C-alpha positions in Angstrom: 0.0 0.0 0.0 1.7 3.2 -1.2 0.8 6.7 0.0 1.3 10.2 -1.3 2.8 13.1 0.7 -0.6 14.8 0.6 -2.2 11.7 2.2 0.4 11.6 5.0 -0.4 15.2 6.0 -3.9 14.2 7.1 -4.5 14.1 10.8 -7.1 14.6 13.5 -8.5 17.8 14.9 -7.9 17.7 18.7 -10.5 20.5 19.3 -13.1 18.2 17.8 -12.2 14.7 19.0 -11.2 15.4 22.6 -14.5 16.8 23.8 -16.3 14.2 21.8 -14.5 11.2 23.4 -14.8 12.8 26.8 -18.6 12.9 26.4 -18.6 9.4 25.2 -16.6 8.1 28.2 -19.0 10.0 30.5 -22.1 8.6 28.9 -20.7 5.1 29.0 -19.7 5.3 32.7 -16.3 3.9 31.7 -14.6 5.1 34.9 -17.4 4.4 37.4 -16.8 1.7 39.9 -19.6 -0.1 41.6 -19.8 -0.4 45.3 -20.0 -4.2 45.2 -16.6 -4.6 43.5 -14.1 -6.7 45.4 -10.7 -5.4 46.2 -10.3 -3.1 43.1 -6.9 -1.6 42.1 -6.9 1.7 44.0 -5.0 4.3 42.1 -4.8 7.8 43.7 -3.1 11.1 43.2 -2.8 13.5 46.1 -5.9 15.7 45.7 -5.3 19.3 44.7 -5.6 22.4 46.7 -8.3 24.6 45.2 -6.1 27.4 43.8 -8.4 28.0 40.8 -6.2 26.7 38.0 -4.1 23.7 37.2 -0.3 24.1 36.7 2.1 21.7 35.0 2.9 20.0 38.2 -0.8 19.0 38.5 -0.9 17.9 34.9 2.1 15.6 35.4 0.8 14.2 38.7 -2.6 13.4 37.4 -1.4 12.1 34.0 0.7 9.6 35.9 -2.2 8.1 37.9 -4.6 8.4 34.9 -2.3 6.5 32.7 -1.7 3.8 35.2 -5.5 3.5 36.0 -6.3 3.2 32.3 -3.6 0.6 31.9 -4.9 -1.5 34.8 -8.5 -1.2 33.6 -7.5 -2.5 30.1 -5.8 -5.4 31.8 -9.2 -6.4 33.2 -8.9 -4.9 36.7 -11.7 -3.0 38.4 -10.1 0.3 39.2 -10.9 2.9 41.8 -9.6 6.3 40.5 -11.4 9.1 42.3 -10.9 12.9 42.6 -11.7 15.5 45.2 -10.7 18.8 46.6 -8.4 19.9 49.5 -10.5 23.0 49.9 -10.0 24.4 53.4 -7.0 26.6 54.3 -5.6 30.0 54.7 -4.8 30.7 51.0 -8.5 30.6 50.2 -9.2 32.9 53.1 -6.6 35.4 51.9 -7.8 35.2 48.3 -11.4 35.9 49.4 -10.1 38.9 51.5 -8.3 40.3 48.4 -11.4 39.9 46.2 -13.9 41.2 48.8 -15.8 37.9 48.8 -16.0 35.0 51.1 -13.9 31.8 51.2 -16.9 29.5 50.4 -17.9 31.3 47.2 -14.2 31.7 46.1 -13.5 28.0 46.8 -16.5 26.7 44.9 -15.6 28.9 41.9 -12.1 27.4 42.0 -13.5 23.9 42.1 -15.8 24.4 39.2 -12.9 25.8 37.1 -10.4 23.1 38.1 -13.0 20.3 37.5 -13.5 21.6 33.9 -9.7 21.6 33.4 -9.3 18.1 34.6 -12.0 17.0 32.3 -10.4 18.8 29.4 -7.2 16.8 30.1 -9.1 13.6 29.6 -8.5 12.3 33.1 -10.8 9.4 33.9 -12.2 9.8 37.3 -15.3 8.3 39.0 -16.9 11.7 39.5 -19.7 10.1 41.5 -17.1 9.8 44.3 -16.1 13.5 44.2 -15.6 15.2 47.6 -14.6 18.6 48.9 -13.2 18.9 52.4 -14.9 22.3 52.9 -18.4 20.8 52.6 -20.3 20.1 55.9 -21.0 16.6 54.6 -17.3 15.9 54.8 -16.0 18.0 57.7 -18.7 16.7 60.1 -16.7 13.5 60.1 -13.5 15.4 61.0 -15.5 16.6 64.1 -16.8 13.1 64.8 -13.4 11.5 64.4 -11.9 14.2 66.8 -14.4 13.0 69.4 -13.5 9.3 68.8 -9.8 10.1 69.2 -10.6 12.0 72.4 -12.5 9.1 73.8 -9.5 6.9 73.0 -7.2 9.2 74.9 -5.5 10.6 71.8 -6.6 14.3 72.3 -5.2 16.6 74.8 -5.5 20.3 75.5 -2.2 21.7 76.8 -0.3 24.9 77.1 2.8 24.8 74.9 5.4 27.0 73.3 4.2 27.0 69.7 5.2 28.1 66.3 3.4 31.4 65.5 3.3 32.9 62.1 2.8 36.6 62.5 1.8 37.0 58.9 -0.8 34.2 58.7 -1.7 34.9 62.4 -1.9 31.2 63.2 -0.1 28.4 64.9 2.0 26.0 62.8 2.9 22.4 63.5 6.6 21.6 63.6 6.3 20.0 60.2 5.1 23.3 58.8 8.2 25.2 59.8 10.8 24.9 57.1 14.6 25.1 57.1 17.2 26.3 59.5 15.8 29.8 59.3 12.4 28.4 60.6 10.1 29.9 58.0 6.4 29.5 57.6 5.8 26.8 54.9 3.1 28.9 53.3 4.4 32.5 53.3 8.2 32.2 54.2 7.7 34.5 57.2 10.1 33.8 60.2 8.0 32.1 62.9 7.9 33.3 66.5 7.5 31.3 69.7 4.3 31.8 71.7 2.8 30.1 74.8 -0.7 29.1 74.0 -3.4 26.6 75.0 -4.0 24.3 72.0 -5.6 21.0 71.0 -3.2 18.2 70.3 -3.4 14.7 68.7 -1.0 12.6 70.7 0.7 11.1 67.7 3.7 10.3 69.9 1.7 7.4 71.3 2.3 5.8 67.9 5.9 6.9 67.5 7.5 3.4 67.8 5.0 1.8 65.4 5.3 4.6 62.9 9.1 4.1 62.9 9.2 0.3 62.8 6.5 0.0 60.1 8.7 2.0 57.7 10.9 -1.1 57.2 8.0 -2.9 55.6 7.0 -0.1 53.2 9.0 -1.6 50.3 7.0 0.3 47.7 8.0 3.7 49.1 11.1 5.7 48.0 13.9 5.2 50.4 14.5 8.9 50.9 10.9 9.4 52.1 11.2 6.6 54.6 14.5 8.1 55.8 13.0 11.5 56.2 10.3 10.1 58.4 12.8 8.1 60.4 14.8 11.3 61.0 11.6 13.2 61.9 10.5 10.6 64.4 14.1 10.7 65.6 14.3 7.7 68.0 17.2 7.9 70.4 18.2 5.1 72.9 19.8 6.5 76.0 19.4 7.0 79.7 18.2 9.5 82.2 19.9 10.4 85.4 19.3 13.1 88.0 21.6 16.0 88.8 20.8 17.8 92.0 20.7 21.6 92.0 20.8 22.6 95.7 17.7 24.6 96.5 15.9 23.4 93.4 15.9 19.7 93.8 16.8 16.9 91.3 16.8 17.7 87.6 16.5 14.8 85.2 18.6 14.8 82.1 18.4 12.5 79.0 21.6 11.5 77.3 22.8 9.0 74.7 26.4 9.3 76.0 26.2 8.4 79.6 29.8 7.0 79.3 31.0 10.7 79.3 29.4 11.7 82.6 32.8 12.0 84.4 33.7 14.7 81.8 30.7 17.0 82.6 32.0 20.5 83.3 28.8 22.5 83.2 25.0 22.0 83.2 22.5 23.6 80.8 18.8 24.4 81.1 16.5 25.4 78.2 15.0 28.9 78.7 11.6 27.3 79.0 12.6 24.7 81.7 10.7 25.1 84.9 13.9 25.4 87.0 15.2 28.1 84.7 11.9 29.9 85.1 12.1 29.5 88.9 15.7 30.8 89.0 14.6 33.8 86.9 12.2 34.9 89.6 15.1 36.0 91.7 17.8 36.6 89.1 17.3 39.6 86.8 20.1 38.5 84.4 18.5 35.1 83.8 15.0 36.7 83.5 16.3 39.1 80.9 18.1 36.3 79.0 14.9 34.2 78.9 12.8 37.1 77.7 15.3 37.8 74.9 15.5 34.1 73.9 11.7 33.8 73.7 11.5 36.8 71.4 14.6 36.3 69.3 14.6 35.6 65.6 16.2 32.4 64.5 18.9 34.4 62.7 19.9 36.0 66.0 20.4 32.7 67.9 23.9 31.6 68.6 25.1 28.2 70.0 27.4 30.1 72.3 24.5 32.2 73.7 23.8 31.6 77.4 23.9 33.1 80.9 25.4 31.8 84.1 22.7 31.4 86.8 25.0 31.6 89.8 23.8 28.0 90.7 25.7 24.8 90.7 24.6 21.2 89.9 26.1 18.1 91.6 27.6 15.6 89.2 26.5 12.2 90.6 29.5 10.5 89.1 32.2 12.7 90.8 30.3 14.6 93.5 31.7 17.8 92.0 29.7 21.0 91.6 29.5 22.3 88.0 28.1 25.7 87.0 24.5 25.9 85.7 23.7 28.0 82.6 20.5 28.8 80.8 21.3 28.4 77.1 19.0 28.6 74.1 20.8 25.8 72.2 19.0 23.5 74.7 15.5 22.9 73.5 12.6 22.7 76.0 10.8 20.0 74.0 13.8 17.8 73.2 14.8 15.3 75.9 14.0 16.8 79.2 15.0 20.4 78.4 18.1 20.0 80.5 21.5 18.4 79.9 24.9 17.9 81.4 27.6 19.2 79.0 30.8 17.5 78.1 32.9 19.9 76.0 35.5 17.3 75.2 33.1 15.0 73.4 30.3 17.2 72.0 30.8 19.9 69.4 28.1 22.3 70.6 29.3 21.9 74.2 32.8 22.5 73.1 31.9 25.7 71.3 29.9 27.0 74.3 32.8 26.1 76.7 35.3 28.0 74.7 33.1 31.1 74.6 32.5 31.0 78.4 36.0 29.8 79.5 34.7 26.5 80.9 37.1 23.6 81.6 37.3 20.9 78.9 38.2 17.4 80.3 38.8 14.4 78.1 37.2 11.1 79.4 37.1 9.0 76.2 40.0 8.2 73.9 40.2 6.0 70.7 40.5 2.2 71.1 43.6 0.5 69.8 41.8 -0.6 66.6 40.3 2.9 65.9 41.3 4.9 62.9 42.3 7.8 65.1 45.6 7.8 67.1 45.2 8.9 70.7 48.3 11.0 70.4 46.6 13.0 67.7 43.5 13.8 69.8 43.6 17.2 71.5 40.2 18.0 73.0 41.2 21.5 73.8 41.2 22.2 70.1 38.2 20.1 69.0 35.7 17.7 70.5 36.2 14.0 70.0 32.6 12.7 69.7 33.3 9.0 68.9 33.0 6.0 71.2 36.2 4.7 72.6 37.8 3.7 75.9 37.2 5.6 79.2 40.0 7.7 80.7 40.0 10.1 83.7 36.9 8.2 84.9 38.3 6.8 88.1 37.7 3.1 88.6 36.0 2.8 85.3 39.1 3.7 83.2 39.6 1.2 80.5 35.9 0.4 80.0 34.7 0.7 76.4 31.9 3.3 75.8 29.1 0.8 75.2 29.8 -1.2 78.3 30.2 1.9 80.4 26.8 3.2 79.3 25.2 0.0 80.6 27.1 0.0 83.9 26.5 3.7 84.6 22.7 3.4 84.4 22.7 1.3 87.5 25.7 3.0 89.1 24.1 6.4 89.1 20.5 5.4 89.8 19.5 6.2 86.3 17.1 4.3 83.9 17.2 3.2 80.4 15.0 5.4 78.2 13.9 5.9 74.7 13.3 9.4 73.4 11.8 10.7 70.1 12.1 13.9 68.3 8.5 13.6 67.2 6.2 15.9 69.0 2.4 15.7 69.5 0.5 17.2 66.6 -1.0 20.6 67.5 -4.1 20.9 65.4 -5.5 24.3 66.5 -5.5 27.1 64.0 -6.7 30.6 64.6 -8.4 31.0 61.3 -11.8 30.9 59.8 -11.6 28.6 56.8 -11.3 25.2 58.4 -13.2 22.6 60.4 -14.6 24.0 63.7 -13.3 22.0 66.6 -16.4 20.4 68.2 -15.8 21.6 71.8 -17.6 24.0 74.0 -16.1 25.7 77.1 -18.3 26.1 80.2 -17.0 27.9 83.3 -18.5 25.1 85.5 -18.1 22.0 83.3 -14.8 22.8 81.5 -14.5 21.7 78.0 -17.5 19.7 76.8 -17.9 17.9 73.5 -20.6 18.9 71.0 -23.2 16.1 71.0 -23.3 13.9 67.9 -26.8 15.0 67.0 -25.5 18.6 66.8 -22.8 17.8 64.2 -21.7 19.2 62.0 -20.8 22.5 63.7 -21.0 24.6 60.6 -19.0 27.7 60.0 -20.9 31.0 60.5 -21.0 33.7 57.9 -17.5 35.0 57.1 -16.5 38.1 59.1 -13.8 40.3 57.6 -11.4 40.9 60.5 -7.8 40.6 61.6 -6.9 37.8 63.9 -9.3 34.9 64.4 -12.5 35.6 62.5 -14.5 33.1 64.6 -13.8 35.1 67.7 -15.7 37.9 66.0 -18.8 35.7 65.3 -20.5 36.6 68.5 -23.9 35.0 67.8 -22.3 31.8 66.6 -19.8 31.3 69.4 -22.2 31.9 72.4 -24.2 28.7 73.1 -25.6 26.7 76.0 -23.4 24.2 77.7 -24.5 20.7 76.5 -24.1 19.3 80.1 -25.5 22.0 82.4 -27.3 24.4 80.1 -25.3 27.4 81.4 -23.9 30.1 79.1 -20.9 28.7 77.3 -18.5 29.6 74.4 -17.6 27.5 71.4 -14.0 26.7 70.6 -13.1 29.3 68.0 -10.0 27.5 66.7 -10.4 25.4 63.6 -8.5 22.2 62.7 -5.2 22.1 60.8 -6.1 21.2 57.2 -3.9 18.2 57.4 -6.6 16.6 59.4 -8.8 16.8 56.2 -6.2 15.0 54.1 -5.4 12.3 56.7 -8.3 10.1 55.9 -9.9 11.4 52.6 -8.8 8.3 50.8 -11.1 6.3 53.0 -14.1 8.5 52.3 -13.7 7.8 48.6 -14.9 4.3 49.3 -18.3 5.5 50.4 -18.6 9.3 49.8 -22.3 9.5 50.2 -22.6 7.7 53.5 -24.6 9.6 56.1 -24.2 7.3 59.1 -20.4 7.1 59.3 -17.3 8.6 57.7 -17.0 5.5 55.5 -18.3 2.0 55.2 -16.0 -0.3 57.3 -16.4 -3.4 55.3 -15.8 -1.7 52.0 -12.9 0.3 53.2 -11.3 -2.8 54.7 -11.6 -4.6 51.4 -10.6 -1.7 49.1 -7.8 -0.3 51.2 -4.8 0.3 51.2 -4.3 2.5 48.2 -2.2 0.4 45.7 -0.6 3.3 43.9 -0.3 6.8 45.4 1.4 9.7 43.6 2.3 13.1 45.0 5.0 15.6 45.9 8.0 15.0 48.1 7.1 18.1 50.1 4.5 16.0 52.0 6.9 13.4 53.2 6.7 14.4 56.9 3.4 16.1 57.0 0.5 14.6 55.1 2.1 11.1 54.7 3.0 10.8 58.4 -0.4 12.0 59.6 -2.2 9.7 57.2 -0.2 6.8 58.5 -1.1 7.8 62.1 -4.8 8.2 61.3 -4.9 4.8 59.6 -3.4 3.0 62.6 -5.8 4.7 65.0 -8.8 3.9 62.8 -7.7 0.2 62.8 -7.4 0.3 66.6 -10.9 1.8 66.8 -12.1 -1.1 64.6 -13.2 1.2 61.8 -11.0 -0.6 59.3 -10.1 -4.3 59.7 -6.4 -4.9 59.7 -5.4 -1.9 57.5 -2.4 -0.4 59.3 -0.8 1.5 56.4 -2.7 3.7 53.9 -0.5 3.5 50.8 1.3 0.4 49.5 3.2 2.0 46.7 4.3 5.7 46.7 5.7 7.7 43.8 6.9 11.3 44.3 6.7 12.9 40.9 9.6 15.1 39.9 9.2 18.8 39.2 8.4 20.3 35.8 11.0 23.0 35.2 10.7 26.0 32.9 12.4 26.0 29.6 15.3 27.8 31.3 15.8 24.9 33.6 14.5 26.7 36.7 11.4 26.0 38.7 8.4 27.3 37.0 7.2 30.5 38.7 5.3 33.7 38.0 8.3 35.8 39.2 10.6 34.2 36.6 8.1 34.4 33.9 8.9 30.8 32.8 5.6 29.2 33.5 3.6 27.3 30.9 -0.2 27.3 30.9 -1.8 23.9 30.5 -4.8 25.6 29.1 -2.8 27.2 26.3 -1.2 23.8 25.5 -4.6 22.1 25.4 -5.9 24.8 23.0 -2.9 24.8 20.7 -1.9 21.1 20.6 -4.5 19.1 22.6 -4.5 17.3 25.9 -3.0 14.2 24.4 0.1 16.1 23.2 0.6 17.5 26.7 0.1 14.1 28.3 2.4 12.4 25.9 5.2 14.9 26.1 5.1 14.8 29.9 5.2 11.1 30.1 8.0 10.7 27.5 10.2 13.4 29.0 11.4 11.5 32.0 10.4 8.8 34.5 7.8 10.0 37.0 10.2 10.6 39.9 12.7 12.6 37.8 12.5 16.4 37.1 12.6 17.7 33.6 12.6 21.0 31.7 9.7 22.0 29.5 10.6 21.9 25.9 8.7 23.3 23.0 10.6 21.0 20.7 9.5 18.0 22.8 5.9 19.2 22.7 6.0 19.5 18.9 7.6 16.1 18.6 4.8 14.5 20.7 2.2 16.3 18.6 3.8 15.2 15.3 4.1 11.6 16.5 0.4 11.4 17.4 -0.6 12.8 14.0 1.8 10.4 12.3 0.3 7.3 14.0 -3.2 8.5 13.3 -2.4 9.1 9.6 -0.9 5.6 9.4 -4.1 4.1 10.8 -6.4 6.2 8.7 -4.4 5.4 5.5 -4.7 1.7 6.2 -8.4 1.9 7.1 -9.1 3.9 3.8 -7.1 1.3 1.9 -8.9 -1.6 3.4 -12.3 0.0 2.7 -11.2 0.7 -0.9 -10.1 -2.9 -1.4 -13.3 -4.1 0.1 -15.3 -2.0 -2.4 -13.1 -3.2 -5.2 -13.5 -6.8 -4.2 -17.3 -6.4 -4.1 -17.3 -4.7 -7.5 -15.2 -7.4 -9.2 -16.5 -10.4 -7.3 -17.8 -12.0 -10.6 -14.9 -10.8 -12.8 -12.6 -13.6 -14.1 -9.8 -11.1 -14.4 -9.7 -10.5 -10.6 -6.7 -12.2 -9.0 -5.8 -12.7 -5.4 -2.1 -12.9 -6.2 -1.5 -9.5 -4.6 -1.8 -11.1 -1.2 -1.5 -14.8 -1.4 0.5 -16.0 -4.4 4.1 -15.7 -5.5 4.6 -12.1 -6.3 4.1 -8.8 -4.4 4.5 -5.3 -6.0 7.3 -3.1 -4.7 7.8 0.6 -5.0 10.9 0.2 -7.2 9.2 -2.1 -9.6 11.1 -5.1 -8.6 9.5 -8.2 -7.1 10.0 -10.1 -3.9 9.1 -13.8 -3.7 6.4 -15.0 -1.3 8.9 -16.4 1.0 10.5 -12.9 1.5 7.1 -11.4 2.2 6.5 -14.1 4.7 9.8 -13.5 6.4 9.1 -9.8 6.7 5.6 -10.5 8.2 7.1 -12.9 10.6 9.7 -10.4 11.7 7.1 -7.7 12.2 4.8 -10.1 14.1 7.6 -10.9 16.5 8.3 -7.2 17.0 4.7 -6.5 17.8 4.6 -9.2 20.4 7.9 -8.1 21.9 6.8 -4.4 22.0 3.6 -5.4 23.8 5.6 -7.4 26.4 8.2 -4.7 26.8 5.7 -1.9 27.2 3.6 -3.9 29.7 6.6 -4.5 31.9 7.6 -0.8 31.7 4.0 0.3 32.6 4.0 -2.0 35.6 7.3 -0.5 36.8 6.2 3.1 36.2 8.8 3.6 33.5 6.3 5.1 31.1 8.9 6.9 29.0 10.5 3.5 28.2 7.2 2.1 27.2 6.4 5.0 24.9 9.8 4.8 23.3 9.0 1.1 22.4 5.7 2.3 20.8 7.6 4.9 18.7 9.9 2.2 17.5 7.0 -0.1 16.6 5.2 2.7 14.7 8.5 3.4 12.8 8.8 -0.3 12.0 5.2 -0.4 10.7 5.9 2.5 8.4 9.0 0.8 7.0 7.0 -2.4 6.6 4.4 -0.5 4.6 7.0 1.1 2.4 9.0 -2.2 1.8 6.2 -4.4 0.6 2.4 -4.9 0.4 2.0 -5.8 4.1 0.1 -8.9 5.3 -3.2 -7.4 6.3 -3.6 -9.3 9.5 -0.1 -8.5 10.7 -0.3 -4.9 9.8 -3.6 -4.3 11.4 -2.6 -6.1 14.6 0.5 -3.8 14.7 -1.7 -0.7 14.4 -4.1 -2.0 17.0 -1.3 -2.8 19.4 0.2 0.6 19.0 -3.2 2.3 19.6 -3.7 0.2 22.7 -0.3 0.9 24.1 -0.9 4.6 23.6 -4.4 4.5 25.0 -3.4 5.1 28.7 -1.3 8.2 27.8 -3.0 9.6 24.7 -6.5 8.3 25.2 -8.4 10.6 22.8 -6.2 9.9 19.8 -6.2 6.2 20.6 -10.0 6.1 20.6 -10.0 7.8 17.2 -7.5 5.3 15.9 -9.5 2.4 17.3 -12.7 3.7 15.7 -10.8 4.1 12.3 -9.8 0.4 12.6 -13.5 -0.4 12.6 -14.1 -1.2 16.3 -17.5 -0.3 17.7 -16.4 -0.6 21.4 -14.2 1.8 23.3 -10.4 1.3 23.5 -10.6 2.5 27.1 -12.6 -0.7 27.8 -10.7 -2.9 25.3 -8.4 -5.8 26.3 -4.7 -5.0 26.7 -2.6 -6.7 24.1 -1.1 -10.1 24.9 2.2 -9.5 26.6 4.7 -12.3 26.0 7.9 -11.8 24.0 8.9 -14.5 21.5 11.3 -17.1 22.7 14.9 -15.9 22.7 13.7 -12.5 21.4 16.5 -10.5 23.1 19.2 -12.8 21.7 17.7 -12.4 18.3 17.4 -8.7 18.6 21.1 -8.4 19.6 22.1 -10.6 16.7 20.3 -8.4 14.2 21.5 -5.1 15.7 25.1 -6.3 15.9 25.0 -7.6 12.3 23.6 -4.3 11.0 26.3 -2.4 13.0 29.1 -4.6 11.5 27.8 -4.0 8.0 27.9 -0.2 8.7 31.4 -0.5 9.9 32.6 -2.3 6.8 30.8 0.1 4.5 32.3 3.1 6.2 35.8 1.6 6.7 36.2 0.3 3.1 34.4 3.2 1.6 31.7 1.2 -0.3 29.4 3.7 -1.9 26.9 1.5 -3.6 26.8 -2.1 -2.2 25.0 -4.5 -4.5 25.0 -7.7 -2.5 25.5 -8.4 1.2 26.2 -12.1 2.0 25.8 -13.3 5.5 27.3 -16.6 6.5 26.3 -18.4 9.7 28.9 -20.1 11.8 29.1 -23.9 11.8 27.7 -26.1 14.5 31.1 -26.9 16.0 31.8 -23.2 16.8 28.6 -23.1 18.8 29.8 -26.2 20.6 33.1 -24.4 21.4 31.1 -21.4 22.7 28.9 -23.6 25.0 32.0 -25.2 26.5 33.9 -21.9 26.9 31.0 -20.4 28.8 31.2 -23.2 31.4 35.0 -23.7 31.3 35.7 -21.9 34.6 38.9 -20.3 33.2 40.5 -23.2 31.3 38.8 -22.6 27.9 41.4 -24.1 25.6 41.9 -27.2 27.7 38.2 -27.8 28.1 37.6 -27.5 24.4 40.5 -29.7 23.3 39.3 -32.5 25.6 36.2 -32.8 23.4 36.8 -35.6 20.8 34.6 -34.1 18.1 36.2 -30.7 18.4 39.7 -32.1 18.2 38.8 -33.2 14.7 38.6 -29.5 13.8 42.3 -29.3 14.5 44.0 -25.9 14.9 40.8 -24.1 13.9 39.1 -25.3 17.2 42.1 -24.4 19.3 42.4 -20.9 17.7 38.7 -20.2 18.2 39.0 -21.4 21.8 41.9 -19.0 22.4 39.9 -16.2 20.9 37.0 -16.9 23.2 39.3 -17.3 26.2 40.3 -13.6 25.8 36.7 -12.5 26.4 35.6 -15.3 28.7 33.8 -12.9 31.0 31.4 -11.7 28.3 30.3 -14.7 26.4 26.6 -14.4 25.9 24.3 -17.3 25.0 23.6 -17.3 21.2 21.0 -18.9 19.0 21.8 -22.3 17.4 22.9 -22.1 13.7 19.5 -22.9 12.1 17.6 -20.4 14.3 20.3 -17.8 13.8 19.9 -18.2 10.0 16.1 -17.9 10.3 16.4 -14.8 12.4 18.7 -13.2 9.8 16.4 -14.1 7.0 13.5 -12.5 8.8 15.5 -9.3 9.2 17.1 -9.3 5.8 14.6 -6.7 4.5 15.8 -4.2 7.1 19.3 -4.5 5.8 18.1 -4.3 2.2 16.3 -1.1 2.9 19.2 0.5 4.8 21.9 -0.3 2.3 19.9 -0.7 -0.9 21.5 -4.1 -1.6 20.3 -7.6 -2.0 20.9 -9.7 1.1 21.8 -13.4 0.9 21.8 -15.5 4.1 23.7 -18.8 3.9 24.3 -21.7 6.1 27.8 -23.1 6.8 27.3 -25.9 4.3 26.5 -23.7 1.3 28.7 -20.6 2.0 32.2 -20.2 0.9 34.5 -22.0 3.4 36.8 -19.0 3.7 33.8 -16.8 4.6 32.4 -19.3 7.0 35.8 -19.5 8.7 35.4 -15.9 9.7 31.9 -16.4 11.3 31.2 -16.9 15.0 28.1 -17.6 17.0 26.0 -14.4 16.9 28.4 -12.8 14.5 27.9 -14.0 11.0 30.7 -13.5 8.5 29.9 -10.6 6.0 30.9 -10.2 2.4 29.8 -7.1 0.5 30.0 -6.8 -3.3 29.7 -3.5 -5.1 
């Protein structure tokens, strides 16, 4: 089937086909999943914040999950692929303020806009399961779960020194404070410390399980697991008491109890109760504490501290050591107090130098350590490693680990485990969030809002600074549920990470009125099989979601589901064309809407998925977008040309059915027309069809494996190669109709998860009445020994190129390929198993000895590369493979190709052949 240039310029109009197929999918309920499905494949992207418009990061994230969901659906899986909206939060409140509207109206406008954009991208969601966290139907269950957690002892109200963002005017969790500069994660404002009463979820009750269970999350990136390990920060150590006369015993926690004899000062955090007590009678300490509490992070200094005038008694030596208040000691780490050993801790060393405090070495390297004791001078720098005790009285000579164990009992201490993880403060002093379902009564204290009064809905928005709910006078004044007296609602709202800590469960039964989700269905459908989202949520959303899931299992709301996400992918960033992060300030952003309008959603999806593996970042490339667009048009044109040709032939066959001149030789007898007027025999056409058929099978198998492993770019490259092969097949001969159509159908199916609209159009062109979105995935099994055969063909073509280039053959007429004889394959098999003695092993074989020096020489040749001897096809299959691929060589070099076995080829030529490396003779 030959085509003209004009025909090849035909293509599809994305502005027409994309909306049409989107309507068709919707009408056919392609993506809807029934409630009675059993354990579907659960594919989920982190739901978007309702900013009002999609950016390229969204497009990449949602293309990844949509492609995988479509892939699994075509493989026969029932698939849960829902979408919802993370719609509470301060940005919506600020946006409403700027636009003189209210957060509810602004947020719902954003949702409508973003839903339309997601639809235009062709993402296949079960929209019947859509949820928005700002709707009372959803957040009433935040309130109900808060009460369940409280009943289980997992909610506390406590005064704490908290992270306060003066710009957002709200408290931040530790996880929301970023970097050494301690900036607000939303607005980059330096945070301040404030003492406030707050509501907390006691996530620390689950610290050990959250840590240990990370080892079993094999489907998570190692860096995310490590970030969570570091955030949880488990430390095994011991606590001992130091007496401060007049103030009693003060407990310390240390991981280095072996160094206790070297303690030369004692430090208290500014917030430690003893420091506060000392400050009552010590103006210098009081002033220091005040400054520390109001200092910016940039002003803090590890050497900053004040001597209290008090002394602590070292239980190991009985000596008194000076007590300092120092802001490098943190109130909420350990006990907020520590003994300091400048010789063996870098921070202590720096502080001691600044305050002229003694530095006493009590640990030196062991004999087998890398460091030489003679080279250690603790006056210059701390030596923080384990070693052997010195200057420790009767304990000199003990190794550090043994000393730590001994000293716990020796100094009346106790073994102890500490975590850096802190309880999760969920109180936020903002309007646009879930109202905390508590009421404060002067007589009854804090009382829960009864279930029948849930949800506690937000009042009408009040434009004010500070906490808007404080200004909602009518809303906040209520009767106490217990005694009926005047009472006041809690005016803080919940951290929005509460919303996202269980939303994936709500998708299983989003319309349920009696409970947050159906226990039986959630237990069956959870955990999420594939979860995709940004690395920025590693120690916030992901940690909180894991905590919630464990609690809900303990509350018997899910059965045996302890982890929410089996496999996690953190998609890489889409950079601007300049290689920098896309941003408005740099002016390097790309609008998804503009790409959709100009090129179509499929082009954007294909480019994004081809550019890099999901976890890798990549830069936006106009050339890459154009390449993706051209490729889709090329594939469609190939399909439509074939479909038109088949229709034309069908009409012709019908018109000439009774004509005696009509012959079927074009497809089934000895001769096939070729573009150059020459003929190829039927055997040649059959070899070509066999070659293409094997490539179709191999492509399907390769692409399937790559889809399974989330290497979409590799799968798509395989599809490009298949399409190129089909085009060459079409140009080389009149293709076998069944083989060619199967190749086109396979290419369309493999493209369907990524470029679904174009794939549907191709599928329809091929005459199918069903949807490709619901079609069966192509069989995925590569032919036997395919990789060996592919390597043979590619190596042979490369060898021919080398000869042509080296010798300077301008117009080769004939290329003869001679396959190596059976005995050389026998030598190769022996050499691969010879364990080093290749020549000796070969020459022990009686049949090979008959080959004389030729066998010995070939054995020596193989011995020189014994470590890289690959398995090869036997001679008859090697010849068959070369015959199938001969047409590719003919097309590349414009020469006739002759493939000969060892019996028929010239002996001198055969002598140069090896297994997997046929001898080559080129005639001009």
